[in-house]
Structure formats: C-alpha cells, structure tokens
C-alpha positions in Angstrom: -1.3 -17.1 24.0 -0.4 -19.6 26.6 3.2 -18.3 27.1 1.8 -14.8 27.9 -0.7 -16.2 30.3 2.0 -18.2 31.9 4.1 -15.0 32.3 1.2 -13.2 34.0 0.6 -16.1 36.4 4.3 -16.3 37.2 4.6 -12.6 38.1 1.4 -12.6 40.1 2.3 -15.8 42.0 6.0 -15.3 42.6 6.7 -11.6 42.3 7.6 -9.4 45.3 6.0 -6.1 46.1 8.4 -3.1 45.4 8.3 0.6 45.2 8.7 2.1 41.7 9.8 5.3 40.0 6.2 6.1 39.1 5.0 6.2 42.7 2.8 3.2 42.1 3.9 -0.1 43.7 4.6 -3.2 41.5 4.7 -6.9 42.0 8.1 -7.6 40.4 9.7 -10.9 39.2 13.4 -11.0 38.3 14.5 -12.5 35.0 11.4 -13.8 33.3 11.7 -15.5 29.9 9.4 -16.9 27.2 9.6 -17.8 23.5 7.1 -18.1 20.7 7.6 -19.8 17.3 6.2 -17.4 14.7 5.3 -20.4 12.5 2.5 -21.0 15.0 0.9 -17.7 14.2 1.4 -14.0 14.8 1.5 -13.3 18.5 -1.1 -10.6 18.9 -3.0 -11.3 22.1 -6.5 -12.5 21.6 -7.7 -12.5 25.2 -8.1 -8.7 24.9 -8.4 -6.4 21.9 -5.0 -5.0 21.0 -4.4 -1.6 19.3 -2.8 -3.0 16.1 -2.7 0.4 14.4 -0.7 1.9 17.3 1.7 -1.0 17.2 2.5 -0.7 13.5 2.7 3.1 13.6 5.1 3.0 16.5 7.3 0.4 14.7 7.4 2.4 11.5 8.3 5.5 13.6 11.2 3.6 15.2 12.4 2.8 11.7 12.5 6.4 10.6 15.2 7.1 13.2 13.4 10.3 14.3 14.1 11.7 17.8 10.8 13.5 18.1 7.1 12.3 18.0 5.6 15.1 15.9 4.8 12.7 13.0 3.9 9.8 15.4 1.3 12.0 17.2 -0.8 12.1 14.0 -1.6 8.4 14.6 -1.2 7.6 18.3 -0.5 9.5 21.6 1.3 6.6 23.3 4.6 8.6 23.6 3.1 12.0 24.6 3.7 11.6 28.3 7.5 11.4 27.8 8.0 14.1 25.2 8.3 17.8 25.6 5.8 20.3 24.3 7.5 20.3 20.9 7.5 16.6 20.7 11.2 16.0 21.3 12.3 12.9 23.2 15.6 12.6 25.2 15.5 8.9 24.3 14.0 7.7 21.1 14.5 4.0 20.2 14.6 4.5 16.5 17.2 7.3 16.7 19.7 4.8 18.3 18.6 2.0 15.9 19.4 4.1 12.9 21.8 6.8 14.0 23.7 5.5 17.0 26.6 7.9 17.9 29.8 5.8 17.8 33.0 7.4 19.1 36.1 6.8 16.9 39.7 7.7 17.7 42.1 8.5 14.9 45.9 7.9 14.7 46.5 11.3 16.4 44.4 10.2 19.4 41.6 12.6 18.6 38.0 11.6 19.0 35.1 12.0 16.6 31.6 10.7 16.4 30.2 8.7 13.6 26.5 7.7 13.3 25.8 4.0 12.8 22.7 2.6 11.1 22.4 -0.6 13.1 19.3 -1.8 11.3 21.0 -1.5 7.9 24.1 -3.2 9.2 22.1 -6.2 10.5 20.3 -6.6 7.2 23.4 -6.4 5.1 25.3 -8.7 7.5 22.6 -11.3 7.3 22.9 -11.3 3.5 26.7 -11.5 3.7 27.2 -13.7 6.7 24.0 -15.3 7.8 25.7 -17.3 10.5 27.2 -14.3 12.2 26.8 -14.0 15.9 27.1 -10.2 15.7 23.6 -9.4 14.6 23.0 -7.1 17.5 21.1 -3.8 17.8 21.2 -1.6 20.9 19.2 1.4 22.0 21.2 1.9 25.2 23.6 4.8 25.2 25.1 5.2 28.7 25.5 9.0 28.6 21.8 9.4 27.5 20.7 6.9 30.1 22.1 9.0 33.0 19.8 11.9 32.2 16.8 10.7 30.2 13.4 10.9 31.7 12.8 7.3 30.4 15.9 5.5 29.1 15.1 2.5 26.8 13.2 -0.4 28.5 13.6 -2.9 25.6 17.2 -1.9 25.1 18.8 -4.5 22.9 17.9 -7.3 20.5 19.9 -9.8 18.5 19.1 -12.0 15.5 20.2 -15.5 14.7 19.9 -17.5 11.5 19.4 -21.2 11.5 18.0 -23.6 8.8 16.7 -20.8 6.7 14.8 -19.1 9.6 15.4 -15.8 11.3 15.2 -15.8 15.1 15.1 -12.8 17.3 15.9 -12.4 21.0 14.8 -9.2 22.8 16.3 -8.2 26.2 14.3 -5.7 28.3 15.4 -4.2 31.6 11.9 -3.3 32.7 8.5 -4.6 31.4 5.0 -3.6 32.3 3.3 -7.0 31.9 -0.3 -5.7 31.4 0.4 -2.9 28.9 4.0 -2.9 27.6 4.9 -6.5 27.1 2.0 -7.3 24.6 3.1 -4.3 22.5 6.7 -5.3 22.6 5.9 -8.9 21.7 3.9 -7.9 18.6 6.2 -5.1 17.5 9.4 -7.1 17.5 7.7 -10.1 16.0 6.5 -7.8 13.1 10.0 -6.5 12.7 11.4 -10.0 12.6 8.9 -10.8 9.9 9.9 -7.8 7.9 13.6 -8.4 8.1 13.2 -12.1 7.4 11.3 -11.2 4.2 14.0 -8.7 3.1 16.8 -11.2 3.6 15.0 -14.2 2.0 14.4 -16.1 5.2 11.4 -17.4 7.0 10.4 -16.0 10.4 11.7 -18.1 13.3 11.4 -17.9 17.0 10.8 -14.7 19.0 12.4 -15.0 22.4 12.1 -12.4 25.2 14.0 -11.9 28.5 12.6 -9.4 30.9 14.9 -8.5 33.8 12.2 -6.8 35.9 8.8 -8.1 34.8 6.2 -6.3 36.9 2.5 -5.7 37.4 1.3 -2.4 38.9 -0.6 -2.8 42.1 -2.5 -0.5 44.4 -4.6 -1.2 47.5 -8.4 -0.8 47.5 -9.6 2.5 48.7 -6.3 4.4 48.1 -5.8 7.3 45.8 -3.8 5.1 43.4 -6.4 2.3 43.2 -7.2 3.0 39.5 -3.6 2.0 38.6 -4.0 -1.6 40.0 -3.7 -4.0 37.0 -4.4 -7.2 38.9 -8.2 -7.3 38.4 -7.9 -6.8 34.6 -5.2 -9.4 34.3 -7.1 -12.0 36.3 -10.1 -11.3 34.0 -7.9 -11.9 31.0 -6.6 -15.2 32.4 -10.2 -16.4 32.6 -10.7 -15.9 28.9 -10.1 -18.7 26.4 -7.3 -17.8 23.9 -8.5 -17.7 20.3 -6.5 -18.9 17.2 -3.7 -16.5 16.4 -3.9 -14.3 13.3 -1.4 -14.3 10.4 0.7 -11.3 9.3 1.2 -10.5 5.7 3.7 -7.8 4.7 4.1 -6.3 1.2 7.2 -7.3 -0.6 9.1 -4.0 -0.3 12.4 -3.0 1.2 12.1 -2.3 4.9 12.6 1.4 4.5 9.8 1.7 2.0 7.1 0.0 4.1 4.0 2.0 5.1 1.2 1.2 7.4 -1.0 -0.1 4.6 1.7 -2.7 3.8 1.0 -4.6 7.0 -2.1 -6.8 6.8 -3.4 -8.8 9.8 -5.4 -11.8 8.6 -8.0 -13.5 10.8 -7.6 -11.5 14.0 -10.4 -12.5 16.4 -10.3 -11.2 20.0 -12.1 -10.8 23.3 -13.2 -7.3 24.4 -10.7 -4.6 25.3 -9.5 -4.4 28.9 -8.5 -1.0 30.1 -5.3 -0.5 32.2 -4.3 2.9 33.4 -0.7 3.9 32.5 1.7 4.7 35.4 3.9 7.5 34.2 
C-alpha cells in the first residue's frame, strides 16, 4: 500500500529522536494522517506477511466486551505482556466499546453509573439517522487512563455516512509504525466492512490520524539493538506492493460473527519481516 509506505518514509525522514516509556528510543512524527478507499481493496499489507488470524481474533475479542484475555489467549498471545497472570487487563478496548461506564445524576443530585454499549448505539443510530454526526465510539476513560499500564492507543473512532457508503476515522494517540499501525489499519477496516454490511451500506474510506507516529530505533552494538525497526522497514520499502486482497464477511448480525465468517480472497504477500516488540 502506497499510503503506508509514504507514512514510513515520512516518519523516518522527518521524525525526531525521543525517549519513550519502554526504554527504547523512537523516531517520532507529530500528527500523521493517511486515508484509504476500501473500494480499492482490503488494506492488508502485502510487502510483508501479516498475521490475519490474530487480527480477526483480536477484533472479535474486542466485540465481546471482555476485560480479560483468557479466551483470546487460545488464539494469539499479542496481549499477554500487558495482562496479569489471570489474564485480566486494566484497559481492554472492547470493554469500553460495549460497556462504557457512564455517570448519571438524578433529580436528587445523586450519581449512579450506567453501562453504555457504544457499538450497538452506533449501529442503531446509523439505521435511524444515517446522516448523524454523533456516530462516535471511545475507549478513553480518564480515570482508567491515570493508572492503566497501557491506556488505549487507538482511543476513539467515528463513522460518517455519505452516498450509501460508511466511512470510518480512527484517532490514535500513539502508533508503532512497524508493528501496530498495520494491525490497526486492517482491524478497523474489517470492522467498517462488518458494520456497513449490517446497516445496508457499502464500505467507504478508512482514515487514520496518528498523534505520535513512531519507529523504534537503537544504535548498533548496544543492548537494545534488537529493537531497532529501521532495517526491517527499509527492507519493506524496497519491496513492490502486490494487489490488495478482498474481504468477504458472512451475512450475519455483528454479534454473531465468528472467525470462520471472515474470508480473505486473493491475499498474496512477500515474506514475513520480524520486528521485536518494545513493552
């Protein structure tokens, strides 16, 4: 995908070196943006092999609203580093998507908490008022963010309907360009496909703003050299992108979808490139 390659080039060329929470330096670029029209193909990177199974299992886990990874662990270990021994997470995206704790104050001035299913609200609102500008889902809960080991990176997304197409804009506070962004791009595009299908629309444009887009870097000969992502990304940039695949999803309600209901058609790719995760 040209837009992804352009993002990599931008961060490497214009980013500034910064310290990070992980102890590994980054080359960081402020406020990167790209967009991809889903009519041009499903945006699963072809210049390296992507772990499609992990992407779909993670998305389906989000949609369960669970705040633990005990079921996700059966399929992928991508969240193990941030969960406790029992699999519980301080911050779980899907928990806030499906069970966001909303404070309400009654006529006596007393507060109570009500859980909001934001995904269901968005789907129902698209059907009722497709031109609404309130089709927003957030995973950012301020109280949680002050104490979580890893508060949400891709913290809010919004939908927009125009001319029978469903568009999605994702805002991300922090984005690992080599590892995280390709996952986020594919996962939210798949979610857009699924919600478009349930609401009788065609998938539109996926747009993505990354406030801190960064590449992990380390100097040669240092203890952290294995975490340097530049070499792998430069190798990826040298590869010629292949035609994008297509995504087919079984015609079922969103909450009834399973892994086998997502079919990737025509996915051709270059070999895998390994990048070490900075935790």
